[in-house]
C-alpha positions as CSV (number, residue, x, y, z in Angstrom):
1,X,0.1,-0.2,0.1
2,X,1.1,3.6,-1.0
3,X,1.8,5.5,1.7
4,X,-0.5,8.3,2.6
5,X,1.2,11.6,4.7
6,X,-0.7,14.6,5.8
7,X,1.0,17.7,6.1
8,X,-0.4,20.9,8.0
9,X,1.2,24.3,7.4
10,X,0.0,27.1,9.3
11,X,0.1,31.0,9.6
12,X,-0.9,32.5,12.9
13,X,-0.6,35.8,14.2
14,X,-0.4,36.3,18.2
15,X,-0.6,39.7,20.0
16,X,1.4,40.3,23.2
17,X,1.4,37.0,25.0
18,X,3.6,34.1,26.7
19,X,2.1,30.8,25.6
20,X,5.2,29.1,26.5
21,X,7.5,29.8,29.3
22,X,11.0,28.7,29.8
23,X,12.9,28.1,33.1
24,X,13.1,32.0,33.8
25,X,9.5,32.5,32.8
26,X,10.2,34.3,29.6
27,X,8.8,33.4,26.3
28,X,10.9,30.5,24.3
29,X,12.7,31.2,21.5
30,X,15.5,29.9,19.0
31,X,18.0,31.5,16.6
32,X,17.0,30.7,13.2
33,X,18.2,32.0,9.8
34,X,20.6,34.0,12.1
35,X,18.1,36.0,14.1
36,X,16.1,35.4,17.5
37,X,12.7,34.4,16.8
38,X,9.4,33.5,19.0
39,X,8.9,29.9,19.5
40,X,6.4,28.0,20.8
41,X,7.6,24.1,21.8
42,X,5.8,20.9,20.0
43,X,4.9,19.6,23.4
44,X,2.9,22.8,24.5
45,X,0.8,22.4,21.3
46,X,0.4,18.9,21.3
47,X,-1.0,19.6,25.0
48,X,-3.5,21.8,23.6
49,X,-4.3,19.8,20.8
50,X,-5.1,17.0,23.1
51,X,-7.2,19.0,25.4
52,X,-9.3,20.4,21.9
53,X,-10.1,16.6,21.6
54,X,-12.3,16.9,24.7
55,X,-14.7,18.8,22.7
56,X,-14.5,16.6,19.6
57,X,-14.4,13.4,20.5
58,X,-16.1,10.8,23.1
59,X,-14.3,10.1,26.1
60,X,-14.3,6.5,25.2
61,X,-12.0,7.9,22.3
62,X,-9.5,9.0,24.3
63,X,-7.1,8.1,26.7
64,X,-5.5,9.1,30.3
65,X,-1.6,9.8,31.1
66,X,-1.3,9.3,34.8
67,X,0.7,8.1,37.2
68,X,-2.1,6.9,39.4
69,X,-3.3,4.1,37.3
70,X,-3.9,2.1,40.2
71,X,-6.6,4.7,41.5
72,X,-8.0,5.2,37.7
73,X,-8.1,1.4,37.3
74,X,-10.0,0.9,40.7
75,X,-12.8,3.5,39.6
76,X,-13.6,1.1,37.0
77,X,-13.8,-1.8,38.9
78,X,-15.8,-0.5,41.6
79,X,-18.3,0.7,39.1
80,X,-18.4,-2.8,37.5
81,X,-18.8,-4.6,40.8
82,X,-20.0,-2.2,43.8
83,X,-19.5,-5.2,46.4
84,X,-15.6,-4.4,46.0
85,X,-14.1,-1.9,48.7
86,X,-12.2,0.9,47.1
87,X,-9.3,-0.4,49.2
88,X,-9.6,-3.8,47.9
89,X,-10.0,-2.3,44.5
90,X,-6.6,-0.2,44.6
91,X,-4.6,-3.5,45.6
92,X,-6.3,-5.2,42.7
93,X,-5.7,-2.6,40.4
94,X,-2.3,-2.1,41.4
95,X,-1.4,-6.2,41.0
96,X,-3.0,-6.4,37.7
97,X,-1.3,-3.3,36.4
98,X,1.9,-4.6,37.3
99,X,1.6,-7.7,35.6
100,X,0.1,-6.1,32.7
101,X,2.9,-3.6,32.2
102,X,5.6,-5.3,34.2
103,X,5.8,-1.8,36.1
104,X,6.9,-1.2,39.6
105,X,3.4,0.0,40.8
106,X,4.3,1.1,44.5
107,X,3.4,4.0,47.1
108,X,5.7,6.9,46.5
109,X,8.7,7.2,49.3
110,X,7.6,11.0,49.7
111,X,4.3,9.5,50.5
112,X,5.4,6.6,52.6
113,X,7.0,8.7,55.0
114,X,3.6,10.4,55.4
115,X,2.0,9.7,58.6
116,X,-1.2,9.1,56.4
117,X,0.9,6.7,54.2
118,X,-1.9,3.8,54.8
119,X,-4.4,6.1,52.8
120,X,-1.9,6.6,49.9
121,X,-2.1,4.7,46.7
122,X,0.4,3.4,44.7
123,X,1.7,5.1,41.6
124,X,3.8,4.3,38.5
125,X,6.9,5.9,38.8
126,X,6.5,7.5,35.5
127,X,3.6,8.9,33.6
128,X,1.6,6.2,31.9
129,X,-0.8,6.4,28.9
130,X,-3.6,3.8,28.6
131,X,-7.1,4.6,26.7
132,X,-10.3,4.5,28.3
133,X,-11.0,1.0,26.8
134,X,-7.8,-0.3,27.9
135,X,-9.0,0.8,31.4
136,X,-12.5,-1.2,30.9
137,X,-10.9,-4.0,29.5
138,X,-8.5,-4.4,32.5
139,X,-11.2,-3.9,34.8
140,X,-13.3,-6.5,33.5
141,X,-10.4,-8.8,34.0
142,X,-9.6,-7.8,37.7
143,X,-13.2,-8.4,38.4
144,X,-13.3,-12.0,36.4
145,X,-9.9,-12.9,38.4
146,X,-10.5,-11.4,42.1
147,X,-14.1,-12.1,42.5
148,X,-15.4,-10.0,45.4
149,X,-12.0,-8.2,45.6
150,X,-9.8,-11.3,46.7
151,X,-6.2,-10.5,45.7
152,X,-5.0,-14.1,46.2
153,X,-7.4,-15.4,43.9
154,X,-6.7,-12.6,41.3
155,X,-2.7,-13.7,41.8
156,X,-3.2,-16.8,41.5
157,X,-5.6,-16.1,37.7
158,X,-2.8,-14.0,36.6
159,X,-0.2,-16.8,37.2
160,X,-2.1,-18.8,34.2
161,X,-0.4,-18.0,30.9
162,X,-3.3,-17.4,29.4
163,X,-4.7,-14.9,31.5
164,X,-1.5,-13.3,31.7
165,X,-1.3,-12.9,28.2
166,X,-5.1,-11.4,28.3
167,X,-3.7,-8.7,30.6
168,X,-0.8,-7.7,28.7
169,X,-3.0,-7.6,25.5
170,X,-5.3,-5.4,27.3
171,X,-3.2,-2.8,27.4
172,X,-1.7,-3.5,23.5
173,X,-5.1,-3.3,21.7
174,X,-7.6,-0.7,20.9
175,X,-5.5,2.2,21.5
176,X,-7.0,5.5,21.8
177,X,-7.2,8.1,19.2
178,X,-4.3,10.4,21.0
179,X,-2.4,7.5,21.9
180,X,-2.4,6.5,18.0
181,X,-1.3,9.9,17.5
182,X,0.9,11.0,19.6
183,X,2.4,7.8,20.4
184,X,3.5,5.9,24.1
185,X,6.2,4.9,26.0
186,X,6.4,2.4,28.5
187,X,9.7,2.2,30.0
188,X,9.7,-1.1,31.7
189,X,8.0,-3.1,28.6
190,X,9.3,-1.6,25.1
191,X,6.7,-4.0,23.8
192,X,4.1,-1.9,24.6
193,X,5.5,1.2,23.3
194,X,3.4,2.9,20.4
195,X,4.9,4.8,18.0
196,X,3.5,8.1,17.0
197,X,1.7,8.8,13.6
198,X,2.1,12.6,14.2
199,X,5.3,14.9,14.2
200,X,4.6,18.5,15.4
201,X,7.1,21.0,15.1
202,X,8.0,23.8,17.3
203,X,6.2,26.9,16.0
204,X,8.9,29.7,15.0
205,X,8.5,33.4,14.2
206,X,8.8,34.2,10.9
207,X,10.7,37.5,11.6
208,X,12.7,38.8,14.2
209,X,11.1,38.9,17.7
210,X,12.4,40.8,20.8
211,X,11.3,40.2,24.2
212,X,9.4,42.9,26.2
213,X,8.6,43.3,29.8
214,X,5.6,44.9,31.2
215,X,5.9,46.0,35.0
216,X,2.6,45.9,37.1
217,X,1.3,47.1,40.2
218,X,-1.3,46.1,42.1
219,X,-3.5,48.4,44.6
220,X,-4.8,46.9,48.1
221,X,-8.3,47.7,48.0
222,X,-8.3,48.1,52.0
223,X,-6.1,51.0,51.7
224,X,-6.8,54.6,53.5
225,X,-6.4,57.6,51.4
226,X,-3.1,58.4,53.3
227,X,-1.6,55.0,52.4
228,X,0.2,55.5,49.2
229,X,2.1,53.1,47.2
230,X,1.2,49.6,45.3
231,X,0.3,46.5,47.8
232,X,2.3,44.6,44.9
233,X,4.5,45.2,41.9
234,X,6.0,42.6,39.6
235,X,7.0,42.1,36.0
236,X,6.3,39.8,33.1
237,X,7.9,39.3,29.7
238,X,6.1,38.8,26.6
239,X,6.7,38.6,22.9
240,X,4.6,38.8,19.6
241,X,4.7,37.1,16.3
242,X,3.3,35.8,13.1
243,X,3.9,31.9,13.6
244,X,4.8,29.2,11.2
245,X,3.0,26.0,12.6
246,X,3.7,22.5,10.6
247,X,2.5,19.4,11.5
248,X,2.5,15.9,9.8
249,X,0.3,12.8,10.1
250,X,1.4,9.6,8.4
251,X,-2.0,7.8,8.0
252,X,-1.1,4.7,7.6
253,X,0.9,4.5,10.7
254,X,-2.2,6.0,12.2
255,X,-4.9,3.2,10.9
256,X,-2.2,0.5,12.0
257,X,-2.3,1.9,15.7
258,X,-5.9,2.4,15.8
259,X,-6.5,-1.2,14.3
260,X,-9.4,-2.2,12.2
261,X,-12.0,-0.4,14.2
262,X,-12.9,0.7,17.6
263,X,-16.3,-0.5,17.3
264,X,-17.9,-3.2,15.9
265,X,-20.8,-1.3,14.2
266,X,-18.5,0.9,11.6
267,X,-16.1,0.2,8.8
268,X,-12.8,-0.5,9.2
269,X,-11.5,2.6,8.2
270,X,-13.7,4.9,10.4
271,X,-11.6,5.5,13.1
272,X,-8.9,6.5,11.2
273,X,-11.1,8.9,9.2
274,X,-12.5,10.7,12.8
275,X,-8.9,10.5,14.0
276,X,-7.8,12.4,11.1
277,X,-10.5,14.9,11.3
278,X,-10.4,15.3,14.8
279,X,-6.7,16.1,14.5
280,X,-6.8,18.7,11.8
281,X,-9.5,20.5,13.7
282,X,-7.9,20.5,17.2
283,X,-4.6,21.4,15.6
284,X,-5.7,24.4,13.7
285,X,-8.0,25.8,16.8
286,X,-6.2,25.2,19.7
287,X,-4.1,27.5,21.5
288,X,-1.5,26.8,24.6
289,X,-3.0,28.5,27.5
290,X,0.1,30.0,29.3
291,X,-0.8,33.6,30.3
292,X,-4.2,33.4,28.7
293,X,-5.6,35.1,31.7
294,X,-3.2,37.8,31.4
295,X,-2.8,38.5,27.8
296,X,-6.3,37.1,26.6
297,X,-4.6,36.4,23.1
298,X,-7.3,34.2,21.9
299,X,-6.5,34.2,17.8
300,X,-7.2,31.8,14.8
301,X,-4.6,31.1,11.8
302,X,-5.3,33.3,9.0
303,X,-3.8,30.6,6.4
304,X,-3.9,26.9,6.9
305,X,-2.6,24.7,3.7
306,X,-3.2,21.0,3.2
307,X,-1.2,18.6,1.6
308,X,-0.9,15.3,1.1
309,X,2.0,13.4,0.1
310,X,2.7,9.6,-0.7
311,X,6.5,9.6,0.0
312,X,7.7,11.7,3.0
313,X,6.4,14.8,5.0
314,X,7.7,18.0,3.5
315,X,7.8,21.4,5.8
316,X,8.0,24.9,4.0
317,X,10.1,26.3,6.9
318,X,12.6,26.9,4.8
319,X,10.7,30.1,3.0
320,X,11.4,31.9,6.1
321,X,15.0,31.1,6.8
322,X,15.5,34.6,5.6
323,X,13.6,36.8,8.1
324,X,10.3,38.3,6.9
325,X,10.9,42.2,6.8
326,X,7.7,44.3,8.0
327,X,5.3,45.5,5.4
328,X,5.0,49.1,3.8
329,X,2.0,49.6,6.1
330,X,3.1,47.4,8.6
331,X,2.7,43.8,9.7
332,X,4.4,40.2,8.6
333,X,1.1,38.4,7.2
334,X,0.9,39.8,3.7
335,X,4.6,39.5,3.3
336,X,4.6,35.7,4.6
337,X,2.0,34.6,2.4
338,X,4.0,36.1,-0.7
339,X,7.1,33.9,0.5
340,X,4.8,30.8,0.6
341,X,3.3,31.6,-2.8
342,X,6.6,31.7,-4.5
343,X,8.6,29.0,-2.4
344,X,6.0,26.5,-2.7
345,X,5.3,25.9,-6.2
346,X,8.9,26.1,-6.9
347,X,9.5,23.4,-4.3
348,X,7.1,21.0,-5.5
349,X,8.1,21.5,-9.1
350,X,11.8,20.8,-8.4
351,X,11.2,17.6,-6.3
352,X,8.3,16.8,-8.7
353,X,5.5,16.4,-5.8
354,X,3.1,18.3,-7.2
355,X,-0.8,16.9,-6.2
356,X,-3.5,19.5,-7.4
357,X,-6.1,16.8,-5.9
358,X,-4.5,16.6,-2.5
359,X,-4.0,20.1,-2.1
360,X,-6.4,22.5,0.1
361,X,-6.1,26.3,1.6
362,X,-8.3,27.9,4.0
363,X,-7.6,31.4,4.7
364,X,-8.8,34.7,6.0
365,X,-8.6,37.9,4.5
366,X,-7.2,40.0,1.6
367,X,-3.4,39.9,2.9
368,X,-3.7,36.0,2.1
369,X,-5.1,36.4,-1.2
370,X,-1.5,35.2,-2.6
371,X,-1.7,31.4,-1.5
372,X,-5.3,31.3,-3.2
373,X,-3.4,29.2,-6.1
374,X,-1.4,26.9,-4.0
375,X,-4.9,24.6,-3.3
376,X,-8.8,24.6,-3.4
377,X,-10.3,26.7,-1.4
378,X,-12.5,25.8,1.2
379,X,-13.8,26.7,4.8
380,X,-12.7,24.7,8.0
381,X,-15.7,22.3,7.4
382,X,-14.9,21.9,4.1
383,X,-11.6,21.1,4.9
384,X,-12.0,18.9,7.1
385,X,-14.6,16.6,5.3
386,X,-12.3,17.0,2.4
387,X,-9.7,15.4,3.8
388,X,-11.4,12.7,5.5
389,X,-13.5,11.6,2.5
390,X,-9.7,11.3,0.8
391,X,-8.0,9.5,3.6
392,X,-11.0,6.8,3.4
393,X,-10.7,6.5,-0.7
394,X,-7.0,5.7,-0.2
395,X,-7.3,3.6,2.7
396,X,-10.1,1.7,1.0
397,X,-8.3,1.6,-2.2
398,X,-5.0,0.7,-1.4
399,X,-3.7,3.8,-3.7
C-alpha cells in the first residue's frame, strides 16, 4: 500500500502573549536564519491539541496519562462490581497493572514517609498513557480474576499463562485516538510502546522578535487615603509574532495503531477518518494557554495549507530562513503569504511532488490572497470533510 501523509502548514499572528515559558518565565525563543525568533514548543501545542479533543471526540475514544493508574483503574473496578471496597479495588488494580505492564506500582517514597501513608495509593514511577477502553478491559479482568476483591484469587488467576497474556493484550490493543497519534512509551516494557503517527514542529516566528517586559502594580483595596504605594509590584515577559506552524500525520501508521475498528458496527477505516478529522480541527484551532488570563491572546490562524503526500512529509519552514521584513503599512502576514506563494510551487516542481487533487487552502482576509493558487479554497468544515473523504478513499483502495 502506498503511503498517505498529511502535511499541515499554518500562519498565525499572535499579539503580546507568553504562550510557552522557559525556566526563567520568559517566552521561549530560538535562533533561526541568524536572528532570534519567537518559539512555541511542539509539546505545548500537542498538549493544547489533546485538550481540544475533549470537545471533538467522546471520552471513550481518548486516553488518560497519569501516574495514578491504580486509582484510575480502581474506579472502573468498583463501577463494575459495587461489592468490592475501594481499598480492595486499589490492591487489585495495582497487582494487575504490575503484571500487564511490567512496571513497579507502589506507594511513592515521599508519601510512604507521611503519617497518612496507609491512605496513600500506589502509583507508577512515571506517567502511563492508557486508553479508556484499555482501562475497561483491565477492570473486567480484575473483576473476573479477583472475585469480590480477593487479591490472592487475582494473583492465582494471573499465574495462568493465558490470563497473563490477556492482561498484556488489554494494554496493547484498542488504542485511543490520542495514543495512536502521539505515541506512548512504557519504560519497563518496550514491546508496549506505540510509535507516534504524528510529528509536530516547534512553532516559530517568521521574523525577528524581541522579548519585552510588562511592569505592573496592584493596589490594596483596603488602603486608606493616606496610604500611598502599591500592594504588590512585578513584571512579566512577553512577545508577539506571526508564527509558522507545521505538523505531519502518517495516515498508514495511524491506521495501524488504531486497528481495524474501535466499534464493531463501523467500517474498518472509520476510526482513522475520525481521528484525522479531529486532529485537523484540533491542531488548527487550539492554542496553548500559558498566561492566557493575563494577555487574552485568543487568535485563530489566518491561513492553513494542507497537502497529501505519498512518500515523505515536507515542511515549508525553509521559506522563512531569511526573516520576513515588515510590510509597507506594517505587519508580516502579507509578506509571509507572498513568500509561501513563491516558495511552495518552486519546491514542489523541483522535487516533482505536486498533487493538485490533494491540496487545500483555508484562509482569512485580503492579506492571504497570494495563497489562493496553492490548492482548492475551502472553509474549515469543508477542509476537514475533504481530507477525511480522501483518506477514506485511499485506505479503501489501497492507493
